[in-house]
C-alpha positions as CSV (number, residue, x, y, z in Angstrom):
1,X,40.9,-42.0,34.7
2,X,41.8,-45.7,34.5
3,X,42.3,-45.6,30.7
4,X,44.6,-42.6,31.0
5,X,46.5,-44.4,33.8
6,X,46.9,-47.5,31.6
7,X,48.1,-45.4,28.6
8,X,50.6,-43.5,30.9
9,X,51.8,-46.8,32.3
10,X,52.2,-48.3,28.8
11,X,54.2,-45.2,27.6
12,X,56.4,-45.5,30.7
13,X,57.0,-49.2,30.1
14,X,57.9,-48.5,26.4
15,X,60.3,-45.7,27.4
16,X,61.8,-48.0,30.1
17,X,62.4,-50.8,27.6
18,X,64.0,-48.5,25.1
19,X,66.2,-47.0,27.8
20,X,67.1,-50.4,29.1
21,X,68.2,-51.5,25.7
22,X,70.4,-48.4,25.5
23,X,71.7,-49.0,29.0
24,X,72.7,-52.6,28.5
25,X,74.3,-51.7,25.2
26,X,76.6,-49.2,26.9
27,X,77.1,-51.2,30.1
28,X,80.2,-53.2,29.1
29,X,82.0,-50.0,28.1
30,X,81.1,-48.0,31.2
31,X,81.8,-50.7,33.8
32,X,85.5,-50.3,33.5
33,X,85.6,-46.5,33.6
34,X,83.6,-45.6,36.7
35,X,82.3,-47.6,39.6
36,X,78.8,-46.5,40.3
37,X,76.2,-48.4,42.3
38,X,73.7,-50.2,40.1
39,X,70.9,-48.3,41.8
40,X,72.4,-44.9,41.1
41,X,73.3,-45.9,37.5
42,X,69.7,-47.2,37.0
43,X,68.3,-44.0,38.4
44,X,70.5,-41.7,36.4
45,X,69.8,-43.5,33.1
46,X,66.1,-44.1,33.7
47,X,64.5,-41.0,35.1
48,X,61.3,-41.7,33.3
49,X,61.1,-45.2,34.7
50,X,61.8,-44.0,38.2
51,X,59.2,-41.2,37.9
52,X,56.8,-43.9,36.8
53,X,57.6,-45.9,40.0
54,X,57.0,-42.9,42.1
55,X,53.7,-42.2,40.3
56,X,52.6,-45.8,40.8
57,X,53.4,-45.5,44.5
58,X,51.1,-42.5,44.8
59,X,48.3,-44.2,42.9
60,X,48.7,-47.4,45.0
61,X,48.2,-45.2,48.1
62,X,45.2,-43.4,46.6
63,X,47.1,-40.1,46.2
64,X,47.3,-39.5,42.5
65,X,50.1,-37.3,41.2
66,X,50.9,-36.4,37.6
67,X,53.8,-38.3,36.0
68,X,55.0,-35.1,34.4
69,X,55.3,-33.3,37.8
70,X,57.5,-36.1,39.2
71,X,59.6,-36.5,36.0
72,X,60.3,-32.7,35.7
73,X,61.2,-32.5,39.4
74,X,63.7,-35.3,38.9
75,X,65.2,-33.5,35.9
76,X,65.3,-30.2,37.7
77,X,67.0,-31.8,40.8
78,X,69.6,-33.4,38.5
79,X,70.2,-30.1,36.7
80,X,70.6,-27.9,39.8
81,X,72.1,-30.2,42.5
82,X,75.6,-30.0,41.1
83,X,75.3,-26.3,40.5
84,X,74.0,-25.4,43.9
85,X,75.9,-27.9,46.0
86,X,79.6,-28.1,45.2
87,X,80.0,-31.3,47.2
88,X,78.1,-34.5,47.8
89,X,76.2,-33.2,50.8
90,X,72.8,-34.2,49.4
91,X,72.1,-36.8,46.8
92,X,69.3,-36.5,44.2
93,X,67.2,-38.8,46.3
94,X,67.7,-36.7,49.4
95,X,66.3,-33.8,47.5
96,X,63.4,-35.7,45.9
97,X,62.4,-36.9,49.4
98,X,62.3,-33.2,50.4
99,X,60.0,-32.5,47.4
100,X,57.9,-35.5,48.3
101,X,57.1,-34.4,51.8
102,X,56.8,-30.7,51.0
103,X,54.3,-30.9,48.2
104,X,53.9,-34.5,46.8
105,X,55.6,-33.1,43.7
106,X,52.8,-30.7,43.0
107,X,54.2,-27.5,41.4
108,X,50.9,-25.6,42.2
109,X,50.7,-26.5,45.8
110,X,50.1,-23.6,48.2
111,X,50.2,-24.2,51.9
112,X,48.2,-22.5,54.7
113,X,51.3,-20.4,55.3
114,X,51.5,-19.4,51.6
115,X,54.5,-21.5,50.8
116,X,54.3,-22.3,47.1
117,X,55.5,-25.0,44.6
118,X,57.3,-28.3,44.7
119,X,59.7,-27.2,47.4
120,X,57.2,-25.0,49.2
121,X,59.1,-21.7,49.0
122,X,58.1,-19.0,51.5
123,X,58.7,-15.2,51.1
124,X,58.8,-15.7,47.3
125,X,58.7,-12.0,46.5
126,X,61.9,-11.3,48.6
127,X,63.6,-14.3,47.0
128,X,62.7,-13.3,43.5
129,X,64.0,-9.7,44.1
130,X,67.3,-11.0,45.2
131,X,67.7,-13.6,42.5
132,X,68.4,-13.1,38.9
133,X,66.4,-14.9,36.3
134,X,64.0,-16.7,38.6
135,X,60.6,-15.1,38.3
136,X,58.0,-17.9,38.5
137,X,57.8,-19.9,41.8
138,X,55.3,-22.3,40.2
139,X,57.7,-23.3,37.5
140,X,59.3,-26.6,38.6
141,X,62.8,-25.7,37.6
142,X,62.7,-22.2,39.2
143,X,61.1,-23.6,42.4
144,X,63.7,-26.4,42.5
145,X,66.6,-24.0,42.2
146,X,65.1,-21.8,44.9
147,X,64.6,-24.7,47.2
148,X,68.1,-26.1,46.7
149,X,69.6,-22.7,47.4
150,X,67.6,-22.3,50.6
151,X,68.7,-25.8,51.7
152,X,72.3,-24.9,50.8
153,X,72.1,-21.8,53.0
154,X,70.6,-23.9,55.9
155,X,73.4,-26.4,55.5
156,X,76.1,-23.6,55.4
157,X,74.6,-22.1,58.6
158,X,74.2,-25.4,60.6
159,X,77.1,-27.4,59.0
160,X,74.9,-30.5,59.5
161,X,72.6,-32.4,57.2
162,X,70.0,-33.2,59.8
163,X,69.8,-29.6,61.0
164,X,69.7,-28.3,57.5
165,X,66.7,-30.5,56.7
166,X,64.9,-29.4,59.9
167,X,65.8,-25.8,59.3
168,X,64.4,-26.0,55.8
169,X,61.0,-26.5,57.3
170,X,61.3,-23.6,59.7
171,X,62.4,-23.4,63.3
172,X,65.0,-25.9,64.4
173,X,64.5,-25.8,68.2
174,X,61.3,-25.5,70.3
175,X,60.8,-23.1,73.2
176,X,62.7,-25.5,75.5
177,X,65.7,-25.8,73.2
178,X,64.9,-29.3,72.0
179,X,65.4,-30.1,68.4
180,X,62.2,-30.3,66.4
181,X,62.9,-33.4,64.5
182,X,59.4,-34.5,63.4
183,X,60.0,-33.0,59.9
184,X,63.4,-34.9,59.7
185,X,61.6,-38.2,60.6
186,X,59.1,-37.5,57.8
187,X,62.0,-36.9,55.4
188,X,63.7,-40.1,56.5
189,X,60.5,-42.0,55.8
190,X,60.2,-40.5,52.4
191,X,63.9,-41.2,51.7
192,X,63.3,-44.8,52.7
193,X,60.3,-45.1,50.3
194,X,62.3,-43.7,47.4
195,X,65.3,-46.0,48.2
196,X,63.0,-49.0,48.0
197,X,61.9,-48.3,44.4
């Protein structure tokens, strides 16, 4: 286990160095065109390096996760966020925080309520029947697209980010009409962890 972890870390470092050389070679040209935060630019250009940091976080906390799961989730979020959300309502990191608390990036996760995949989709059969081209809820890309579409629907319904995140997890209000924000607090914590990387 340790040898495979070391090899995986070495591969990530090599990829990171190659990407950094490419990044710094293009930096002087792109600085004038678009003002992007250095964190966002680093994340966009170095998905593999960022996936490695997330994987390391899990290992450091004795909760191993496969690098490929994290990396493919990052790529899927980048691919579908701009398609599903026509505005900047949710960033990539907002969505990755959701995947983090829903499944720890495990595409084969199944909850006690039969929610499946990275974004813990419920009522999969109904969703697949109504969606064209998405047949495998355990596929990271399919599951991500489903999850983002569900979150978009929640946002369109509530017109509020916080309520959309809470609604993604289920019921928004308890029996007394109070907002059930424990899931939102978990999401904020996950978002904070991702921001610190």
